C-alpha positions in Angstrom: 83.9 133.3 77.8 81.2 134.1 80.3 78.6 133.1 80.3 76.2 136.0 81.3 72.4 134.0 81.8 71.0 134.7 84.9 68.7 132.0 85.8 69.0 130.7 89.0 69.6 126.2 89.2 66.8 124.0 89.4 67.5 123.8 93.6 66.1 127.0 93.9 62.8 126.8 96.2 61.6 130.5 97.8 62.8 133.8 96.7 64.1 134.8 99.8 67.4 134.5 101.4 67.2 132.2 104.0 69.5 133.1 106.3 69.3 135.1 109.2 73.6 136.1 109.3 74.9 139.3 107.5 75.4 138.4 104.2 77.5 140.5 101.2 78.7 139.5 97.7 82.3 141.2 96.5 83.0 140.6 93.0 86.5 141.5 92.0 86.3 143.3 88.5 90.0 142.2 87.7 89.6 138.6 88.0 89.3 136.8 84.6 91.4 138.6 82.9 89.1 141.6 83.5 85.8 139.5 82.5 84.1 139.4 86.0 83.3 142.9 85.2 80.7 141.8 83.0 79.1 139.8 86.0 78.4 142.8 88.1 74.6 143.6 86.6 73.7 139.7 86.0 74.7 139.3 89.2 72.8 142.3 91.1 69.8 141.6 88.5 69.9 137.8 90.3 70.3 138.9 94.1 67.1 141.2 93.6 65.1 138.6 92.3 66.7 135.5 94.5 67.5 137.0 97.2 66.5 140.5 97.9 68.5 142.3 100.7 72.0 141.2 100.0 74.5 143.9 99.0 76.9 143.3 95.8 80.2 145.4 96.6 82.1 145.8 93.3 86.0 146.5 94.2 89.4 146.0 92.3 91.9 147.4 95.4 92.9 145.1 97.6 93.0 147.4 100.7 89.2 148.5 100.1 87.8 145.1 100.1 89.3 144.3 103.5 88.3 147.5 104.8 84.6 146.2 103.6 85.2 143.2 105.0 86.5 144.8 108.3 82.6 146.5 108.8 81.0 142.8 108.7 80.1 141.4 112.0 81.7 138.5 112.9 80.2 135.3 111.7 78.6 136.8 108.6 78.7 135.0 105.5 80.9 137.0 102.5 80.7 135.1 99.2 84.0 136.7 97.2 83.4 136.4 93.3 87.3 135.5 92.1 90.2 133.7 91.3 92.7 131.8 93.9 94.1 135.1 94.2 90.8 137.3 95.5 90.6 134.6 98.4 94.2 135.0 99.4 94.0 138.5 99.7 91.0 138.3 101.4 92.0 135.5 103.5 93.4 137.6 106.7 90.1 139.1 107.1 88.4 135.7 106.9 90.7 134.6 110.1 90.7 137.4 112.1 86.9 138.3 111.7 85.7 134.7 111.7 83.7 135.3 108.5 82.0 132.3 107.0 83.3 132.0 103.2 81.4 131.4 100.2 83.2 131.1 96.6 81.7 131.6 92.8 85.0 130.9 90.7 85.6 133.3 88.3 89.9 133.0 88.2 92.4 131.3 86.5 94.2 129.0 88.8 90.7 128.0 91.5 92.7 125.6 93.4 90.8 126.6 96.0 87.3 126.0 94.4 88.0 122.5 93.3 88.8 122.0 96.8 85.3 122.8 97.7 83.5 121.5 94.9 82.7 124.1 92.7 85.5 124.7 90.2 83.9 125.0 86.5 80.4 125.0 88.0 78.1 127.8 85.7 78.5 131.0 88.4 74.2 131.2 89.1 74.4 127.7 90.8 77.8 128.8 92.6 76.1 132.1 93.8 73.1 130.1 95.2 75.4 127.3 96.7 77.7 130.0 98.5 74.7 132.6 99.8 72.8 128.8 101.1 74.8 126.1 101.8 76.7 124.0 104.2 79.4 125.0 106.0 82.2 123.3 107.0 85.7 123.8 108.5 89.0 124.5 106.9 92.2 124.1 107.4 95.1 126.9 106.0 98.8 127.4 106.1 100.8 130.0 107.2 104.5 131.2 106.1 105.8 132.6 108.9 109.0 134.8 109.2 110.5 136.9 112.6 108.9 139.9 110.3 105.6 138.6 108.7 102.8 136.1 108.7 101.2 135.0 105.0 98.4 132.6 105.4 97.2 130.5 102.5 95.0 128.3 101.3 95.7 126.1 98.7 99.3 126.2 98.5 102.8 128.2 99.7 105.5 127.3 96.4 108.4 127.2 97.2 111.9 126.8 94.4 111.3 126.8 90.5 107.1 125.9 90.8 107.1 129.3 92.6 109.2 131.2 89.9 106.8 129.8 87.3 103.8 131.2 88.9 105.7 134.4 88.7 105.7 134.5 85.1 102.6 133.0 84.7 101.3 135.8 86.0 102.5 138.0 83.6 101.8 135.4 80.8 99.7 136.7 77.6 96.0 137.5 78.3 94.9 135.2 75.7 96.1 132.4 77.5 94.3 131.5 80.8 94.0 128.3 83.2 96.6 125.3 83.0 97.8 126.1 79.2 99.2 130.0 80.7 101.1 127.3 83.4 102.3 125.3 81.5 103.3 128.0 78.6 104.8 129.8 81.8 106.7 126.4 82.9 108.6 125.9 79.6 109.8 129.6 79.2 111.1 129.3 83.0 112.8 125.7 82.1 116.1 127.8 80.7 116.9 129.4 84.8 115.9 126.1 86.5 119.0 125.0 88.7 118.6 122.9 91.9 120.3 124.4 95.9 120.8 122.9 98.3 117.6 123.1 101.1 117.4 121.3 104.8 114.1 121.0 106.1 112.7 119.6 109.5 109.2 118.4 109.7 107.3 118.7 113.3 110.3 119.0 114.6 112.9 116.3 113.1 115.6 116.5 110.2 113.7 115.4 106.9 115.8 115.5 104.0 118.9 117.8 103.2 120.2 118.0 99.4 119.5 119.2 96.4 115.8 119.9 95.5 114.4 122.1 92.4 111.9 123.1 94.8 109.8 122.2 98.1 106.4 123.1 98.0 103.6 123.3 101.1 99.8 122.2 99.5 96.7 122.3 101.7 94.7 121.6 98.2 95.1 118.0 96.7 96.1 120.4 93.4 97.8 123.9 92.3 99.0 125.7 89.3 95.3 126.1 88.2 94.3 122.5 88.2 97.7 119.9 88.5 97.1 117.4 90.8 100.0 117.7 93.0 99.2 115.6 95.9 96.2 113.4 95.4 95.8 112.3 98.7 95.3 115.5 100.7 92.8 116.9 102.2 91.7 119.9 103.5 90.3 119.8 106.8 92.7 116.9 108.3 94.8 119.2 110.5 97.6 118.8 107.9 99.7 120.6 105.2 101.5 118.3 102.4 105.2 118.4 101.4 105.5 117.9 98.1 109.6 117.8 97.0 111.4 117.7 93.8 115.1 116.7 93.8 117.8 117.7 91.3 116.4 117.1 88.2 117.6 118.6 85.2 116.3 120.7 82.2 115.0 117.4 80.6 113.8 115.4 83.1 111.9 118.1 84.4 110.7 118.3 81.2 109.8 114.3 81.5 108.2 115.1 84.3 106.2 117.9 83.5 103.0 115.9 81.7 102.9 113.7 84.3 102.9 116.0 87.0 99.6 117.5 84.9 98.2 114.1 85.2 98.7 113.3 88.9 101.0 110.4 87.9 104.6 111.6 89.1 104.8 110.9 92.7 106.8 107.2 92.1 109.5 108.8 90.9 112.6 108.7 93.0 113.2 112.2 93.0 110.0 113.1 94.0 108.5 112.7 98.0 105.9 114.3 100.0 105.3 114.2 103.3 102.3 115.3 105.5 103.5 117.7 108.3 102.0 120.3 111.0 104.8 122.6 110.5 108.1 122.9 108.7 111.2 124.8 108.9 112.7 125.9 106.0 116.5 126.7 105.1 118.5 127.0 101.5 121.6 128.4 100.8 120.3 131.1 99.1 116.9 133.1 98.5 114.2 130.8 96.9 111.5 132.9 95.2 108.4 132.0 96.8 104.4 132.1 95.9 101.8 131.9 98.4 97.8 131.2 96.2 99.9 131.6 93.4 100.7 135.2 94.4 104.3 136.7 94.9 105.9 136.6 97.9 109.5 138.3 98.9 112.5 135.6 98.2 113.5 133.8 101.2 116.5 131.9 102.6 114.8 130.9 105.7 111.1 130.1 106.8 109.0 128.3 109.3 105.7 127.0 107.4 102.1 126.0 110.1 98.7 124.5 109.7 96.1 126.5 111.0 93.3 123.5 112.0 90.1 124.0 111.0 90.5 127.6 111.3 87.9 129.0 108.5 84.5 128.1 107.6 83.6 127.9 104.0 80.4 126.4 101.8 81.3 123.4 100.3 79.7 121.4 97.3 82.3 118.1 98.9 81.7 116.5 102.5 84.6 115.9 104.6 85.8 112.8 104.3 88.7 111.1 105.9 92.1 111.0 105.4 93.1 107.1 104.3 96.5 106.6 106.6 100.1 106.5 104.5 103.1 105.9 104.9 105.3 109.3 104.9 106.3 108.7 101.6 103.2 109.3 99.3 105.1 107.2 96.8 104.5 103.2 96.3 107.3 102.0 94.7 110.7 104.1 93.3 111.2 104.5 89.8 115.1 104.8 88.6 116.7 108.2 89.4 116.4 110.2 85.9 118.7 113.8 85.5 
């Protein structure tokens, strides 16, 4: 349930908004299964008291929301109240108009918010940070084909985990976050099958064989908080590939709790690499999901990093990525079906 209190965090030191840049707060009332609608008036009251002059715009339409952002001057600060889906759909405008992003997390996934250190933060505190907090540069990934370009903040799932993400979107409303993703995983196991894929990283062949998924991450977690690549950093100018080999249903089921805990990397069928560009090819079309949002299935595509592409408000200071070998698994365990 949402906490509707509008008491400002202790860090509020003045009743006026301290930035001279144009600022807007955009709220998606459909976020969190529609619970976000209950925040409209509390947020409006909070802004009137502690950030007068900052506009609140309520929109449940992707097109209208994008059009609203396109009207802002470049380098304006935009606070998005919503989940990973809201952030994903606004990303193209954030990039083209060089808007500064602040996030008040209110959704089922919140993996981007988790990377920025604001997931689980009470909305008044998150709103205060989004309006007045320090900013940093964040990389984004981009899916590329001859006909489309789709940028993403957190992840591009390809294969079984993308099918799980799409099932989760249609899951029961009474489940949210990680429980819904786990429910979707169990429901999707009946359709699990590996297929032959070929992957090149930074122009060099890297993998040719069967896999159940080969997904790209910019953040440490995806799937509503599963720590898929613990070493991933959002400001290192690289993306991470997480590949799961030819697991059967029982093997995948056994791997699930380890993926949730972030202890899956030592398994012999799990591999990770960092890269700046990726070329993917499969024997048949694979399901795709960008930031948990469905993308039309493809057989061939590229993924590239757009280093330092967007300016974001973050509760986490950038830190240097530790030097790691091409695969993050320290010791291989025996392969299991």
